[in-house]
N, C-alpha and C positions, 0 to 999 in steps of 0.2 A: 067312452073317453077318449078311444084314438082316432072316433072322426070331431069331437069337439077340440080336442088339441088341432086337429087340424085343419079344421076350419077358422080357430083362431089365430094361427097364423096365415092364412088367408089372407083373413081382414086386416092383421098388421102390416105385413108388407105387400098386401096386394095381387100374394103369387100362394099358388097352389107345392107344398113342398113334399116331398118322397117321405113318409114315412117308415117302411119296409119292401121289400118284393115278395110276390105272394103265387102258388103256379096260378095260373093261367091268364096275370098281369101282360098286361100290353110289352116290354120286353120278353118274356115268357114265351109269348106268340111270334113275336119276330126272331127269336132263335131258331123256333121248332120250322118256323117256314122256311129259315136258309140253310133246313140238313142240321142242324144241329139241339142235341140231346142236351141234361145235364152237364155230360161231362165236357162243358165248351175247352177246358185245356188240349183231351186227347179225341180232335173230333173224329176219330174210327172208333171211338168208345161204342159198347153192343150189350150195355145194361141188362139180362133179363131176357137177350136175344135165346130164339129156339132151334136155329142152328148153329152148329158146332164149325167156328172157323177153323180152318188150316194153322197150324201151327208149326213152326219149326224146331230145331233143339232145346231141349228145357236146360237153360241157363244156372235160374237160383231160385231154389224152393226157399225157405224160410220163413217162422212163425213168431208173430208178436203179438204182445196183449198192451191195447191200451185203458187204461183208465177212465172215467169219466170226470173227474179233475182234471186232465191233461187240457190242454188249447191243441196243439201242434207237437208232432214228436215225429224224430227223425227217424227213416226206419234203417239206415246204412247201407239200401239197396240202393245202385245208380244203374241207370236205363242208358240205352242209346234210339235215337232215332229209328221209326220203326218195329220196336220188339215190342210184343205182349204183355200187356202186364194184367195178370190173372188173380183176381185176390177176390175170397171168401170169407167171410166175416158170421161168428158165433156169439151168443148171450146176451146178455140184460144190463139196461140201464134203467133209473129211476130217478125221478124228480120232487122232489119235495110240495110242490102242489099238484102234480099229475094223480091222475085217481086211476092208473096204472103203470105198472113197466115196460120200458119199447125196448123193438131190435136196433140193429144198425140202420134198418131203412128212416127208421125216426118215426115222429111223436104227429100225427095227419098237423096240419095246418090250423090252426085256428083265431079265431078272432082277436086273442091279448097277442095276439103276435104282431101286428100292426106295430106294435111297442117295441119291440125286439130288433137288437140288429144282427143278422148273424150271419157268417163267411161267406155260406152260400145261401140266398133268404130263397131263392125256389126249390130249396129241399125243408125235411120237416126237422124241428130242435131235436137235438140227439141221432140222428142221421151221422153212421161213420164216410168222412167227407176225405178226399186227398187230392194231390196235388204233386206237379212235373218239376223242379227247375226253381229259380228266383222267388224267394217267399215274397218279396213287394212286386215282383210282376206276373208268378204265376195263377191261372185262373183254377179255384177251387172247383173239383166234378166229385158229383157223386159217386160212392163205392157201395154203398149199401153192403145187403146179405152177400152180395154176389155181383161182379163185373168186370168186362174185360174193358182195358183201353187201351190203345196204340200210344206210343212214347209217341208225340209232334218233334220233340227236341232230346241233347243229350241232360240229362239232369238227376237229382238227387228225389225221391219219394218221401214224400213227406205222408202220415196218416194225421185226421185230428175228428173231435169231435164238433160237430154245427149247436155252437152255442155261445153265448156270450160269455166272458169270462166271472165277469161276478155272479154267475147261473152254474156253478159245476153238479154234475149229476154226482149220485153212488152206480156202482159195477163196473163190469170191465167188458170189453170185448177182446175176441182169441182171431187175432186175423192171420189166413193162409197167402202168402204173396210168394204165386210163383210166374219168371220169368222167360218169355220162351223168346227165341230167334223167329223172324221171320222164316216163314214156310218157304220159300226157294230163293234164301241168304239175302233177297234185295230186299233194300230200308222199303222201295215205295215211295218216303215221306222224305219231302223237300227240305233242305237244309238249307238257312238264309245263307249265303255267302260274303264279309265283307270283302271290300275288291277296294279298290286307289281310285276308280271313276266308272261312270255309268255315258256308255254313249248319249249323245248329245246334250247332256247335263256341264254347258260351260257357258260361259261370260257372254256370248251371242243370245242365249235365251232367258241370263237373267236381265240382258237390255229389254225384254219386254215384259218380264215381272216388276210391279212395283218394290218396293224394297219392305214398306209397312203397308197396314191396311189404316183403312180413319172411320171418323164415328158417321154418322149422317150431314153435318156440315164442313166435313171436308178438313178435321184435324186430325193428325196424323196418329195413330195409334201403337196396335201391338209389332213386332215384328213378324213376317216373311221366315219361318225357319224348319221348315217343312215341305218336302213337294214328293211325290205319290204317282205310283204309275203303275195304269191297272183302270179293269173298267168298274164304273159303274155295279153290279155287282161282286167281283171279287173286293171292294173296296169295304162295301157294305159287311161283306161275311168274316173280313178281318177282322174287323172293330169288332161284332158281336161274339165273335168266337174271344176276342181276349178281352168280353167282358164289360168291354164300353158299353152306351148305352144313347140312343139316338134323342137329343133332347127337343121339344117342341120349338118351333120360332120366334114365339112372340108371347105374350104374359095373355092374351086373348085363347090360345090356344092351351095355355099352359090353366085357364079359370076354367076355362069348358072340360078338359078331358079331368079334370079338379073331382068337380062335379058329377060326372060318368063315373067316375071308379069311385067314390064315396058310396054312390048309389049302389054298387053290386061290390061293394067289399072288398073290394080289390086296390092296393097301394100304386101312390101317383110317386114314379120316380123320375119324369121326363122334368125339371124344373127349369124354365124359358132360360135362353142366352140371349142378351141382349145383341140388338144386331150391328155387324158394322160392315166397312165396303173392301172389295176389289174387284177390279174389271169394274166397276161402276153401278155395283150391285152385291145386295148383301148375302152373306154365308149360302152357299146350297147345304150344306147338312153342318150340324153344331153337335161333337159329341162328346161327352161325360165322363168318369168315373169318380166315381165318392161313395163312402158310409151313409143312406139314408139318414139317418139323422143329423148329419151334419151337412148336410149339403149345400144347405147356406151358406154356411162362412166357411168351409172348403171343401173343393173339389179340383180335382185334375182336368181342364179340358180342353179342347180345338175346335176351331170355325175353319172346314174348306171350302173352296170355291174350284167349282172346274176351269180349267184354263179353254181360254179362247184360243189356244197353242196346241198341238201335236209333237211328243217327240216320238220319229221312229214311225207315226202310225199310232204311236199309244197314246193312251188318252190319258190329261196330263191333271194332276189336283195340286194344288197351292194351299199351305193350311200356315196359321197363327197358332203355336201350343204357349196355353201359361197354365202357372197354380192357384190357383186364388186360395190366401192363405187366412183371413180375417175379414175384416169391414173398415172402410177410410171414406176422406169427404171426399167430394167428388168435386176436384177444384174451378169446374165449369159453374156448378150451380149450388155449390153450396150443399149437394143430397150429400145421400149414402151412397155408396159403390163399394165392390169389392175392391179388395188391396189383395194384390199378384205380387207373389217371391221373384223379387228383383235378381235371382239368379234363374234365367229363362232357359239355360241349360241343360239345365235337372228335371227342366219336364218334357225337352224336345231327345233327353236319353231315356224317360220314363214311357214314356211314344213308343219309342225304337224297344224295350224290355218286354211291354204287353205284347208288342202282335209280333214281334219275333218268336214267342214263344208258344206260338198257336201252330208254325210250320206253314204258315200261308205267306209266306216272305221268303222271297228266293236271294236277292239280291239284297244289300246295304252299302252305301258310299254315305261322306260325308265332302262337301262341295261349298269352300271361300270362295265368295265372288266379291270382284274388284272394291276395292273402298267399300269392306265392312263394315257393315253398321253392331257399334260396339256397345254405346252409351247413347239411352233415349230415352223420352219419357212417353206414357201411355197418354190416351185420351182426356184419359179425367185429371192426369196429374201426379198419376205414380211412376216412380223412376226403374230402370228394369238394365240390365247389362249383362252381354254374351261377348264370346268369343268370335262371333260371327257366323260360324259354319252354318250351312240348312244340312239335315239330313235329309236322305233320296232313299225311298226305298223303289224296289220294282215286288210285285204282288202273283200270288199264282193265282192263274187265271184257271177257273171253272169250262166246262163245256159249254157252259152258254154265257157267251158277254152279249154285256145289254151296257 
């Protein structure tokens, strides 16, 4: 049934739409390849690690209970960057359609899960999950029966059940939460600093950067509202850690991956993004953040180009971020296209929140260019407005630059 639905959508729209994310998916493989596990919100997570990490002084020891009909619960525990959050959970849940009870690690993923949209699609239904910080920006991570995560940011710890709100379970998990200071008193976690300006980001730089992107015919489109300083590997790591997905470059790639993943019973998460142009070429990367079943009509997304110039020897990435909220008429050809939220500053700020929640951003600034763009229309005819400011993020570099 799931594949019939997927192929029906494919034939209707000429695209392959994501249904859900399963372990082993292309996204999960990319996450693992970049040194991340399911605890993407906490990059230093050590789920199931046999070696005992070094802890400092225990600051919190608290037991909470979460019932099977809950989505998320506030634990009341605030954590600081670099602190170890160690959690152990016991108990059982039971779903009405399940053959047996499940523990905090959740049920094994099955074929029916292709039609479920879970808070953490890489984990099983009924698994105990957590998040630290802003509920709209923090990436959920697997807690399971035991986990040890290092908090990348200051924030409130929340726990949840990995399930759809319309599909609650019965039962209860009991969770022991312990928070330890870093062993040597040093956080060893980069906390993003908001600063007034970043050297090299000035009007001289913006004289070399087009203010807007365009379609293939040269019609002006989305506003440039994002600059990123960092290597390609640092940029990819930050987006993956924040739960963004690299999308396919075009429809041909989407159809090919849809067929391949249908054969392997894996879901397809990488709906293509139309090509727009900056510096005379299509985007180098497209990133999306979306509910899998709703990605066709609603998703946070952005395109990124590598600039032909550097800033004090650092690679510069130029981006345009918008939020798809529906469907509208393409005024160029009377076709169908995505409608964007006209308040594009909300999407710019969403990018900041999600990336800064990873602990992989070192500096944040906003720059207002001369003669800022405040109102315009996209290449398809949709209107948008902005305060004209451009978000600038400086990334934490790994030991290996590319």
